[in-house]
C-alpha positions as CSV (number, residue, x, y, z in Angstrom):
1,M,-33.5,-81.2,86.6
2,T,-36.8,-80.1,88.1
3,Q,-36.8,-78.6,91.6
4,S,-39.6,-78.1,94.1
5,P,-40.4,-74.5,95.4
6,A,-37.4,-73.7,97.6
7,T,-37.7,-72.2,101.1
8,P,-36.2,-68.7,101.2
9,L,-32.9,-68.3,103.0
10,P,-30.9,-65.3,104.1
11,P,-27.9,-64.2,102.1
12,P,-24.7,-66.1,102.7
13,K,-23.1,-63.3,104.7
14,E,-26.1,-63.1,106.9
15,R,-26.0,-66.8,107.6
16,R,-22.4,-66.5,108.8
17,R,-23.2,-63.4,110.9
18,L,-26.1,-65.2,112.6
19,R,-23.9,-68.2,113.5
20,E,-21.1,-66.0,114.8
21,A,-23.6,-63.8,116.8
22,C,-24.8,-66.9,118.7
23,S,-21.2,-68.1,119.3
24,L,-21.5,-71.2,117.3
25,T,-18.8,-72.9,115.3
26,Q,-19.2,-74.5,111.8
27,V,-18.6,-77.8,113.5
28,Q,-21.6,-77.4,115.8
29,V,-23.9,-76.3,113.0
30,A,-22.7,-79.2,110.9
31,A,-23.4,-81.6,113.8
32,R,-26.8,-80.2,114.3
33,M,-27.7,-80.4,110.5
34,G,-26.1,-83.8,110.0
35,V,-23.7,-82.7,107.3
36,S,-19.9,-82.1,107.0
37,C,-18.1,-78.9,108.0
38,E,-17.2,-78.3,104.4
39,T,-20.9,-78.3,103.4
40,V,-21.7,-75.6,106.0
41,R,-18.7,-73.6,104.8
42,A,-20.0,-73.8,101.2
43,W,-23.5,-72.6,102.4
44,E,-22.0,-69.6,104.1
45,S,-19.8,-68.7,101.2
46,G,-22.6,-69.0,98.6
47,R,-20.9,-71.8,96.6
48,S,-23.9,-74.1,97.2
49,N,-27.3,-74.1,98.9
50,P,-29.2,-76.8,100.7
51,R,-32.1,-78.5,99.1
52,G,-35.2,-80.4,100.1
53,G,-35.8,-81.1,103.8
54,R,-32.3,-80.0,104.7
55,R,-33.0,-76.5,103.3
56,E,-36.2,-76.2,105.5
57,A,-34.3,-77.4,108.6
58,Y,-31.4,-74.9,107.8
59,A,-34.0,-72.1,107.4
60,R,-35.6,-73.0,110.8
61,L,-32.1,-73.0,112.4
62,L,-31.3,-69.6,111.0
63,K,-34.6,-68.3,112.2
64,L,-34.0,-69.6,115.7
65,L,-30.5,-68.0,115.7
66,A,-32.0,-64.7,114.6
67,E,-34.6,-64.8,117.5
68,R,-31.8,-65.6,120.0
69,E,-29.8,-62.7,118.7
70,Q,-32.7,-60.4,119.3
71,E,-33.0,-61.8,122.8
72,K,-29.4,-61.0,123.4
73,T,-29.7,-57.5,122.2
74,G,-32.6,-57.1,124.7
75,D,-30.4,-58.1,127.6
76,Q,-32.1,-61.5,127.9
77,E,-30.4,-64.7,128.6
78,A,-29.8,-66.7,125.5
79,P,-29.1,-70.4,126.0
80,E,-26.4,-72.0,123.9
81,V,-27.4,-74.4,121.2
82,V,-25.3,-77.5,121.7
83,E,-26.2,-80.9,120.3
84,V,-24.0,-83.7,119.0
85,T,-25.5,-86.5,117.0
86,A,-24.7,-90.1,117.6
87,C,-22.7,-90.3,114.4
88,Q,-20.6,-87.3,115.3
89,G,-20.0,-88.8,118.7
90,A,-18.8,-92.0,117.1
91,A,-16.6,-90.0,114.8
92,A,-14.7,-88.7,117.8
93,G,-13.2,-92.1,118.3
94,G,-14.9,-92.7,121.6
95,D,-14.1,-89.3,123.0
96,A,-17.4,-87.7,122.3
97,R,-19.6,-86.4,125.2
98,T,-23.3,-87.4,125.4
99,A,-25.6,-85.0,123.6
100,V,-28.4,-83.0,125.0
101,P,-31.6,-84.2,123.3
102,A,-33.9,-81.6,121.9
103,T,-37.6,-81.8,121.7
104,A,-38.0,-83.1,118.2
105,A,-41.0,-83.5,115.8
106,E,-39.9,-86.1,113.3
107,D,-41.1,-86.5,109.7
108,P,-42.0,-90.2,109.2
109,A,-41.2,-90.1,105.5
110,A,-37.7,-88.7,106.2
111,V,-37.0,-90.9,109.2
112,A,-37.8,-94.0,107.1
113,L,-34.8,-93.4,104.9
114,G,-32.6,-92.0,107.6
115,D,-32.8,-88.3,106.4
116,P,-30.3,-86.4,108.6
117,V,-32.6,-83.4,108.8
118,A,-35.7,-85.4,109.8
119,V,-35.4,-84.0,113.4
120,R,-36.7,-80.4,113.7
121,T,-34.4,-77.9,115.3
122,E,-37.1,-75.8,116.9
123,D,-37.0,-76.0,120.6
124,P,-39.1,-73.4,122.5
125,T,-37.6,-74.3,125.9
126,P,-34.1,-73.2,126.8
127,V,-31.4,-75.9,126.4
128,P,-29.4,-76.4,129.6
129,E,-25.6,-76.6,129.5
130,P,-24.4,-80.1,129.0
131,R,-22.7,-81.7,132.0
132,P,-19.3,-83.1,131.5
133,E,-19.3,-86.9,131.5
134,R,-16.9,-89.7,130.9
135,P,-15.7,-90.3,127.3
136,L,-17.4,-93.1,125.4
137,T,-15.6,-96.4,125.1
138,P,-15.1,-97.8,121.6
139,A,-17.9,-100.3,122.1
140,Q,-20.3,-97.6,123.3
141,A,-19.4,-95.3,120.3
142,F,-19.9,-98.2,117.9
143,D,-23.3,-99.0,119.5
144,A,-24.3,-95.4,119.2
145,L,-23.4,-95.3,115.5
146,Y,-25.2,-98.6,114.9
147,A,-28.4,-97.5,116.7
148,F,-28.4,-94.2,114.7
149,C,-27.7,-95.6,111.2
150,A,-28.6,-99.4,111.0
151,P,-32.4,-99.3,110.9
152,A,-32.6,-96.7,108.1
153,L,-29.6,-98.3,106.3
154,V,-31.4,-101.7,106.1
155,R,-34.4,-100.0,104.5
156,Q,-32.2,-98.1,102.0
157,T,-30.4,-101.3,101.1
158,F,-33.8,-103.0,100.5
159,L,-34.7,-100.4,98.0
160,L,-31.3,-100.9,96.4
161,T,-31.5,-104.7,96.0
162,G,-35.2,-105.7,96.4
163,R,-34.2,-108.5,98.8
164,R,-34.9,-108.3,102.5
165,E,-32.4,-110.9,103.7
166,L,-29.6,-109.5,101.5
167,A,-30.3,-106.0,102.9
168,R,-29.9,-107.2,106.5
169,E,-26.8,-109.2,105.6
170,S,-25.2,-106.3,103.8
171,V,-25.7,-103.9,106.7
172,E,-24.4,-106.5,109.2
173,R,-21.3,-107.2,107.1
174,A,-20.7,-103.4,106.7
175,F,-20.8,-102.9,110.4
176,Q,-18.6,-105.9,111.0
177,V,-16.0,-104.4,108.7
178,A,-16.4,-101.1,110.5
179,W,-15.8,-102.7,113.9
180,Q,-12.6,-104.4,112.6
181,R,-11.4,-101.1,111.3
182,W,-12.9,-99.0,114.1
183,P,-9.9,-96.6,114.6
184,E,-10.1,-95.7,110.9
185,V,-13.9,-95.4,110.9
186,A,-14.0,-93.4,114.2
187,R,-11.7,-90.8,112.8
188,D,-13.5,-90.5,109.5
189,R,-15.2,-87.3,108.7
190,D,-18.5,-89.1,108.0
191,P,-18.7,-92.5,109.8
192,A,-22.3,-93.0,108.6
193,G,-21.3,-92.4,105.0
194,W,-18.4,-94.8,105.4
195,V,-20.7,-97.6,106.6
196,R,-23.3,-96.8,104.0
197,A,-20.8,-97.0,101.1
198,T,-19.5,-100.3,102.4
199,A,-23.1,-101.7,102.7
200,Y,-24.0,-100.5,99.2
201,D,-20.9,-102.0,97.7
202,F,-21.6,-105.4,99.3
203,A,-25.3,-105.3,98.3
204,L,-24.5,-104.5,94.7
205,S,-21.8,-107.2,94.3
206,P,-22.4,-109.3,91.2
207,W,-21.3,-112.5,92.9
208,H,-24.6,-112.8,94.8
209,R,-26.2,-114.2,91.6
210,F,-24.1,-117.4,92.1
211,R,-25.3,-118.0,95.6
212,P,-28.1,-120.6,95.8
213,R,-30.2,-118.6,98.4
214,Y,-30.4,-115.6,96.1
215,R,-31.2,-117.3,92.8
216,H,-34.9,-117.1,93.3
217,P,-36.8,-113.8,93.7
218,E,-38.4,-112.9,97.0
219,P,-42.1,-112.1,97.5
220,P,-42.9,-108.6,96.3
221,P,-44.7,-106.0,98.4
222,S,-48.4,-106.4,98.9
223,D,-49.4,-103.0,97.6
224,A,-49.6,-102.6,93.8
225,S,-48.1,-99.1,93.7
226,D,-45.2,-100.3,95.9
227,R,-44.6,-103.3,93.6
228,A,-44.6,-101.0,90.5
229,L,-42.1,-98.6,92.1
230,L,-39.8,-101.4,93.2
231,D,-39.9,-103.0,89.8
232,V,-38.9,-99.7,88.2
233,L,-36.0,-99.3,90.6
234,L,-34.7,-102.8,90.0
235,T,-34.8,-102.3,86.2
236,L,-32.4,-99.3,86.5
237,P,-28.6,-100.0,86.2
238,P,-26.9,-100.2,89.6
239,P,-25.0,-96.9,89.3
240,Q,-28.2,-95.0,88.4
241,R,-30.2,-96.8,91.1
242,R,-27.6,-95.9,93.7
243,T,-27.4,-92.3,92.6
244,L,-31.2,-91.9,92.6
245,L,-31.4,-93.4,96.1
246,L,-28.7,-91.2,97.6
247,Y,-30.0,-88.0,96.0
248,D,-33.8,-88.3,96.1
249,G,-34.0,-90.9,98.8
250,V,-31.4,-90.1,101.4
251,G,-31.2,-86.4,100.5
252,L,-27.5,-85.9,99.9
253,D,-26.2,-83.0,97.8
254,L,-25.0,-83.7,94.3
255,P,-21.3,-83.3,95.2
256,E,-21.7,-85.7,98.1
257,T,-23.6,-88.2,95.9
258,A,-20.8,-88.0,93.3
259,A,-18.1,-88.5,96.0
260,E,-19.9,-91.5,97.5
261,T,-20.5,-93.2,94.1
262,E,-16.9,-92.4,93.1
263,A,-18.0,-90.4,90.1
264,T,-17.6,-86.8,88.9
265,T,-20.4,-84.3,89.6
266,P,-21.4,-84.1,85.9
267,A,-21.5,-87.9,85.7
268,A,-23.6,-88.2,88.8
269,A,-26.0,-85.5,87.5
270,N,-26.3,-87.4,84.2
271,R,-27.1,-90.7,86.0
272,L,-29.7,-88.9,88.1
273,L,-31.4,-87.4,85.0
274,H,-31.6,-90.7,83.3
275,A,-32.9,-92.5,86.4
276,R,-35.6,-89.8,86.9
277,A,-36.6,-90.0,83.3
278,A,-36.9,-93.8,83.5
279,V,-39.0,-93.6,86.6
280,A,-41.2,-90.8,85.1
281,A,-41.7,-92.9,81.9
282,R,-43.1,-95.8,83.9
283,L,-44.8,-93.9,86.7
284,P,-45.7,-90.4,85.5
285,G,-47.0,-89.4,89.0
286,L,-43.5,-89.5,90.3
287,S,-42.0,-86.9,88.0
288,D,-41.8,-84.5,90.9
289,P,-38.6,-85.1,93.0
290,T,-40.5,-84.3,96.3
291,E,-43.2,-86.8,95.5
292,L,-40.6,-89.4,94.5
293,H,-38.8,-88.8,97.9
294,H,-42.0,-89.4,99.8
295,R,-42.8,-92.5,97.8
296,L,-39.4,-94.0,98.4
297,A,-39.7,-93.4,102.1
298,E,-43.2,-94.9,102.2
299,L,-42.0,-98.0,100.3
300,A,-39.1,-98.5,102.7
301,S,-41.3,-97.9,105.8
302,T,-43.8,-100.6,104.8
303,E,-41.3,-103.4,105.1
304,R,-40.7,-105.1,108.5
305,L,-36.9,-104.9,108.4
306,R,-35.1,-105.3,111.7
307,A,-31.3,-105.1,112.1
308,P,-29.6,-107.4,114.6
309,R,-28.4,-106.1,117.9
310,P,-25.0,-104.2,118.0
311,A,-23.5,-106.7,120.5
312,T,-24.4,-109.5,118.0
313,V,-22.7,-107.6,115.2
314,R,-19.5,-107.0,117.3
315,D,-19.3,-110.6,118.4
316,G,-19.8,-111.8,114.8
317,S,-17.0,-109.5,113.6
318,E,-14.7,-110.8,116.3
319,R,-15.5,-114.4,115.4
320,R,-14.9,-113.7,111.7
321,A,-11.6,-112.1,112.5
322,R,-10.5,-115.0,114.7
323,F,-11.5,-117.5,112.0
324,W,-9.5,-115.8,109.3
325,T,-6.5,-115.4,111.7
326,R,-6.5,-119.1,112.6
327,A,-6.9,-120.0,108.9
328,A,-3.9,-117.8,108.0
329,I,-1.9,-119.4,110.8
330,A,-2.8,-122.9,109.7
331,F,-2.0,-122.2,106.1
332,T,1.4,-120.7,107.2
333,V,2.2,-123.8,109.3
334,A,1.2,-126.2,106.5
335,L,3.4,-124.3,104.1
336,I,6.4,-124.4,106.5
337,G,5.9,-128.1,107.1
338,T,5.7,-128.8,103.4
339,T,8.9,-126.9,102.8
340,A,10.7,-128.7,105.7
341,L,9.6,-132.1,104.4
342,T,10.8,-131.2,100.9
343,L,14.2,-130.1,102.2
344,R,14.5,-133.3,104.3
345,T,13.7,-135.8,101.6
346,A,15.5,-134.0,98.7
347,P,18.8,-135.6,97.4
348,T,22.1,-133.9,98.5
349,R,24.0,-134.7,95.3
350,Y,23.3,-135.0,91.7
351,E,22.5,-138.5,90.4
352,P,22.2,-138.7,86.7
353,P,19.2,-140.7,85.6
354,V,19.7,-144.1,83.9
355,P,18.9,-143.7,80.2
356,P,16.4,-146.2,78.8
357,G,17.7,-148.9,76.4
358,E,17.8,-148.2,72.7
359,T,17.8,-150.6,69.7
360,V,21.1,-150.4,67.7
361,L,20.6,-150.7,64.0
362,G,23.1,-151.6,61.2
363,V,25.1,-154.4,63.1
364,P,25.6,-157.6,61.0
365,P,24.3,-160.8,62.5
366,K,26.6,-163.3,64.0
367,V,27.5,-166.2,61.6
368,A,29.7,-169.4,61.9
369,P,33.0,-169.6,59.9
370,G,32.6,-171.4,56.5
371,P,35.0,-173.9,54.8
372,L,38.5,-172.7,54.0
373,S,39.5,-172.1,50.4
374,E,42.6,-173.6,48.8
375,Q,44.6,-170.4,49.2
376,E,43.6,-170.2,52.9
377,R,44.7,-173.8,53.5
378,E,48.1,-173.1,51.8
379,L,48.6,-170.0,53.9
380,R,47.8,-171.9,57.1
381,A,50.3,-174.7,56.2
382,K,53.0,-172.1,55.4
383,L,52.5,-170.3,58.7
384,R,52.7,-173.5,60.7
385,S,55.9,-174.7,59.0
386,E,57.6,-171.4,59.5
387,M,56.9,-171.3,63.2
388,Q,58.5,-174.7,63.7
389,N,61.6,-174.2,61.5
390,G,62.1,-170.5,62.0
391,P,65.5,-168.8,62.2
392,E,67.8,-169.5,65.2
393,R,68.1,-166.8,67.8
394,V,71.3,-164.9,68.2
395,L,72.7,-165.5,71.7
396,P,75.5,-163.3,73.1
397,Q,78.7,-165.2,74.0
398,A,81.0,-164.3,76.9
399,R,84.6,-163.6,76.0
């Protein structure tokens, strides 16, 4: 696949040395870069390298670490780099401290799609030590995750479906599920990825085609180039569209894209190649991945997509949970009542059923006796005479 000119990076051993020289852990670097700790470990071991905007941000961070190392060698005070993003604070299960904001210059194209490296890491002023504060409550941690991820996630889902209302509904439903399973989501290594995968799965569900509100297409974007790009995206198969959005839109690495789409790395690379080829065939100007990334970000930023407030999402999640709980209780009570009524009205002994009547065949009809023949009359006379003049009975005599 084609790659844009890459920003030079120090060797893997030098990256690790700079991090350890400034007394930073891999967790702190991962939190500052918006990636997982395993990704930072892969960068420092040489197994993989960052790409795109994340590569530039990582190069700036290493340059900043090198300058601070030089300041330390010159017996100058070097401030410690400490920053925790909202998603990492939410991942701590409500125990994360509030982060020290750095002076950031944001890239509008990257911010539109929620690029985790959109915030620059250069800060000419020393960063003061963070003050210890009270741990975040679960609601505060959820609100921080929602404020960090929801706006960009709505725009991403719009590019995935082409429907504004479905994008908002998918993100809201994903965060409702996240609030219902908040202990699990809070302890997840990547809470933003968990919510993003849930929103994408709901948005790409094939059952939406049977809903009356989604049977008719929505008004397309006003700009002709935006309409052409959105049409090309919607003609791609859902797996290819999702892979293209995650890799060229959000800026994930290929292994992370494969893991989120539940595919192998070669399969994800194959989907990405086919999706890029389809886009380049329809729009030759977007054959460069960097230009495609900026066009996707511009298309998402032109839409007025607003996510509901986090308190509204939490209340909706609790109402949905109460509704299904009451429905389950009502169904259980109805089942118990039906079983009790059946046991009450059922017979206690076996009563054989009365068989229905049957027609018996082969029985001769009833007829009246006819006249006697001569022999029958003689037999009758003989029997009558013998009964009257029969033999005398032998009676015992007493002696």
